[in-house]
C-alpha positions in Angstrom: 30.3 7.0 -26.0 30.2 7.1 -22.2 27.7 9.5 -20.6 28.9 11.7 -17.7 27.2 14.3 -15.5 29.1 17.0 -17.3 27.9 15.8 -20.7 24.3 15.8 -19.3 24.8 19.5 -18.5 25.9 19.6 -14.8 29.5 20.8 -14.2 30.6 19.9 -10.7 33.9 21.7 -11.2 32.0 24.9 -12.0 30.1 24.5 -8.7 33.3 24.1 -6.8 34.7 27.2 -8.6 31.7 29.2 -7.3 32.4 28.1 -3.7 36.0 29.1 -4.1 35.1 32.5 -5.4 32.5 33.4 -2.8 34.3 32.1 0.4 36.0 35.4 1.2 32.9 37.6 0.8 30.6 35.2 2.6 33.0 34.7 5.5 33.2 38.5 5.8 29.6 38.6 7.0 30.2 36.1 9.9 29.6 37.1 13.5 30.6 35.3 16.6 27.2 33.6 16.6 28.0 31.7 13.3 29.4 28.3 14.3 30.0 26.7 11.0 32.1 27.4 7.9 31.0 27.1 4.3 30.4 23.5 3.1 28.7 21.9 6.1 25.4 20.1 5.5 23.6 22.4 8.0 24.2 26.0 9.1 24.7 26.6 12.8 23.9 29.9 14.5 24.2 30.2 18.3 20.9 31.5 19.6 22.3 33.7 22.3 20.5 37.0 22.8 21.9 38.8 25.9 19.5 41.4 27.3 16.4 39.9 25.8 13.9 38.3 28.2 11.5 36.7 25.7 13.2 36.7 22.3 11.0 35.8 19.3 12.4 34.7 16.0 10.9 36.4 12.9 11.5 35.0 9.4 10.6 35.9 5.8 11.3 34.4 2.4 11.2 36.2 -1.0 12.6 36.5 -4.5 13.4 39.4 -6.9 10.9 38.6 -9.6 11.1 39.7 -13.2 13.6 42.5 -12.3 16.1 39.7 -13.1 15.1 40.0 -16.8 16.5 43.5 -16.7 19.7 42.3 -15.1 20.0 39.6 -17.8 19.5 42.1 -20.6 22.1 44.4 -19.1 24.5 41.6 -18.1 24.8 43.2 -14.7 24.5 40.9 -11.8 26.0 42.8 -8.8 22.8 44.5 -7.7 20.0 41.9 -7.6 21.7 40.1 -4.6 21.5 43.4 -2.7 17.8 43.7 -3.7 17.0 40.3 -2.3 18.7 40.8 1.1 17.3 44.3 1.6 13.8 43.2 0.6 13.9 40.4 3.2 15.4 42.6 5.9 12.7 45.2 5.4 9.9 42.6 5.7 11.1 41.6 9.2 12.3 45.0 10.3 8.7 46.4 10.0 7.8 43.9 12.6 10.4 45.4 14.9 13.0 42.6 14.3 16.8 42.9 14.0 18.2 40.6 11.2 20.4 37.8 12.3 21.2 35.6 9.3 20.3 35.1 5.6 20.3 32.0 3.5 20.1 32.0 -0.3 19.1 29.8 -3.3 20.7 30.3 -6.7 19.4 28.1 -9.6 20.4 28.2 -13.2 20.6 26.0 -16.3 24.3 26.3 -16.9 26.5 27.6 -14.1 28.7 30.6 -14.9 31.0 31.0 -11.8 31.6 34.7 -12.4 27.8 35.5 -12.6 27.0 33.4 -9.5 29.9 35.1 -7.6 28.6 38.6 -8.6 25.1 37.7 -7.3 26.3 36.2 -4.1 28.8 39.0 -3.7 25.8 41.3 -3.7 24.2 39.2 -0.9 27.4 39.8 1.1 27.5 43.5 0.6 23.9 43.9 1.8 24.3 41.5 4.7 27.3 43.5 6.0 25.3 46.8 5.6 22.4 45.3 7.6 24.6 43.6 10.2 23.6 40.1 9.5 25.4 36.9 8.3 25.2 34.6 5.3 25.3 31.2 7.0 24.2 28.9 4.2 23.0 28.6 0.7 22.3 26.3 -2.3 23.6 26.6 -5.9 21.7 24.4 -8.3 22.6 23.7 -11.9 19.6 22.3 -13.8 20.1 21.8 -17.6 17.1 22.6 -19.7 15.1 24.2 -16.9 16.1 27.8 -17.5 16.7 29.7 -20.7 20.4 30.2 -21.6 22.1 32.9 -19.5 19.2 33.1 -17.0 18.8 32.1 -13.3 16.5 32.6 -10.4 17.3 33.6 -6.8 15.4 33.3 -3.5 16.4 34.1 0.1 15.3 33.6 3.6 16.0 36.0 6.5 15.8 35.2 10.2 15.8 37.9 12.8 14.9 38.4 16.5 12.7 40.8 18.5 11.8 41.1 22.2 8.2 39.8 22.4 7.1 43.0 24.2 8.5 45.1 21.4 6.8 43.4 18.4 5.3 46.0 16.1 2.1 44.6 14.7 -0.3 47.5 14.3 -2.7 46.5 17.1 -2.3 49.9 18.8 -3.2 51.9 15.7 -6.0 54.4 16.3 -8.1 56.9 14.4 -6.1 60.1 13.9 -2.7 58.5 13.7 -0.4 60.0 11.1 1.2 58.3 8.1 4.9 59.2 7.4 6.5 57.9 4.2 10.1 57.4 3.3 11.2 57.6 -0.4 11.9 54.5 -2.4 15.0 54.2 -4.6 12.8 53.3 -7.6 10.5 50.4 -8.3 12.4 48.3 -5.7 11.4 44.7 -6.6 7.8 45.0 -7.6 5.9 45.9 -10.8 8.6 44.8 -13.2 6.3 42.7 -15.4 4.1 45.7 -16.1 7.1 48.1 -16.4 8.8 45.8 -18.9 5.6 45.2 -20.8 5.1 49.0 -21.2 8.6 50.4 -21.6 10.9 47.8 -23.3 9.0 47.5 -26.6 9.4 51.3 -27.0 12.8 52.1 -25.4 16.2 50.6 -25.2 17.6 50.0 -21.7 20.5 52.2 -22.9 18.1 55.1 -23.5 19.0 58.2 -21.5 16.5 60.4 -19.8 17.5 63.7 -18.3 14.9 63.2 -15.6 16.4 59.9 -14.6 20.0 61.2 -14.5 21.1 58.2 -16.4 19.8 55.3 -18.5 16.5 53.6 -18.3 18.3 50.4 -17.4 20.2 52.0 -14.6 16.9 53.3 -13.2 15.2 49.9 -13.4 18.2 48.2 -11.7 18.4 50.8 -8.8 19.0 48.8 -5.6 16.0 48.1 -3.4 17.1 50.0 -0.3 17.1 48.9 3.3 15.1 50.8 5.8 16.6 49.2 8.9 18.5 52.3 10.2 15.5 54.7 10.1 13.2 52.0 11.5 15.6 51.5 14.5 15.8 55.2 15.0 12.0 55.4 15.7 11.4 52.0 17.3 14.1 52.4 19.9 12.2 55.6 21.0 8.9 53.8 21.1 7.3 56.1 18.5 5.9 53.6 16.1 2.4 52.1 16.2 2.8 50.2 12.9 5.0 50.0 9.7 4.5 48.7 6.2 7.0 47.8 3.6 5.5 48.9 0.3 5.8 45.9 -2.1 3.3 44.2 -4.4 -0.2 45.7 -3.7 1.0 49.2 -3.3 0.7 51.7 -0.5 -2.9 51.0 0.5 -2.7 47.2 0.0 0.3 46.8 2.2 -0.5 49.3 4.9 -4.0 48.0 5.4 -2.5 44.6 6.4 -1.6 46.1 9.7 -4.6 48.4 10.3 -7.1 47.1 12.8 -10.7 46.2 11.7 -13.0 49.2 11.5 -10.3 51.7 10.5 -9.1 52.8 7.1 -6.5 55.1 5.5 -6.8 58.6 4.0 -3.9 59.1 1.7 -2.8 62.5 0.4 -1.5 61.4 -3.0 -0.2 65.0 -3.6 2.0 65.0 -0.5 5.1 64.0 -2.5 6.4 64.4 -6.0 5.8 61.1 -7.9 9.2 60.2 -9.6 9.5 60.5 -13.3 9.8 56.8 -13.9 6.2 56.2 -12.7 4.9 59.0 -14.9 6.7 57.5 -17.9 5.2 54.1 -17.3 1.7 55.5 -16.9 1.8 57.8 -19.9 3.5 55.3 -22.3 1.3 52.4 -21.3 -1.9 54.4 -20.6 -2.0 52.6 -17.3 -5.1 53.4 -15.2 -4.4 55.2 -11.9 -6.0 52.3 -10.0 -3.4 49.9 -11.5 -0.6 52.3 -10.7 -1.6 52.5 -7.1 -2.0 48.7 -6.7 1.2 47.7 -8.6 3.9 50.2 -7.7 5.2 52.0 -4.6 5.0 55.3 -6.5 8.1 56.6 -4.8 7.2 55.6 -1.2 9.0 52.5 0.0 8.1 52.5 3.7 5.3 53.9 5.8 5.4 54.6 9.5 2.2 55.0 11.5 2.7 57.2 14.6 0.5 59.1 17.1 -0.3 62.7 16.0 1.5 64.0 19.1 4.7 62.1 18.1 4.8 63.1 14.4 7.1 66.1 14.9 9.5 64.1 17.0 9.5 61.3 14.4 10.1 63.6 11.5 13.0 65.3 13.4 14.6 61.9 14.1 14.2 60.8 10.5 15.8 64.0 9.2 18.7 63.4 11.5 19.1 60.1 9.7 19.4 62.1 6.5 16.0 60.8 5.4 13.4 62.9 3.5 10.1 61.9 5.3 6.7 63.1 4.1 3.5 63.3 6.0 1.2 61.5 3.6 -2.1 60.8 5.3 -3.9 59.6 8.4 -5.9 56.8 9.9 -9.6 57.3 9.7 
């Protein structure tokens, strides 16, 4: 019997079906700077930045981690693509950069066009919300490499910032104030611990009044973008530093931008820790030290501003319909 690529587990027709499904949503993210259509061997983006004297490109790459396991269990694939884009956007936005374009990698054992289209559709939704374009990607079908029904995704974002407006924390001083913005849940970090603790005890369909829905819905809450509130403060020159709270927690991430010789004094009672974190800690008897290093604990972004600018920053954030909290200071 003749052997074919399809019999070996790779369906080229399925790959073409994915491309057909995603064309419209991907094209909807294009700006005038995108010079190529879907299907070229390379992605072309015209590097024209009117008004910038010394533009600096800023890039970041990431994945979604074991949050995908929750998506697989719930058979819901329209949110994880948004998670990935927003995570990447936040990572460069805290440097002061504006996102330009995103590129993705989707890999699976057996390609299901509808699943891939849902994920990539999520990329498109978030890219449009963040004002950037999807200019390229890769869909890989690798039989025997992934468990049935599972996949992995990764993405790269590229943005631009005027060199003189890079936010790197070098100007942070003793007495500066920390202002936090709420997260929309665990975002994309700590899922290995959350799953280890919660899923042996609770179904993802379990409803909690405190979550206003099911456990699965809470765990799949989209990792939000902070681009708009970041721009609201950076355009006014109010920010000395910013941290995107991912793996490592509030202190671990924020200390990355704090100059040598300085530290952070966090008021852990400045905000109400959301129920989901209390549930994880109580069910798993997780030590507080592990909680603070693993999870964002309800704060997804931290601004560091001068004490004299704190009131102005808080006012601007509230105008953005944010709920900022003064959560500590630099010491």
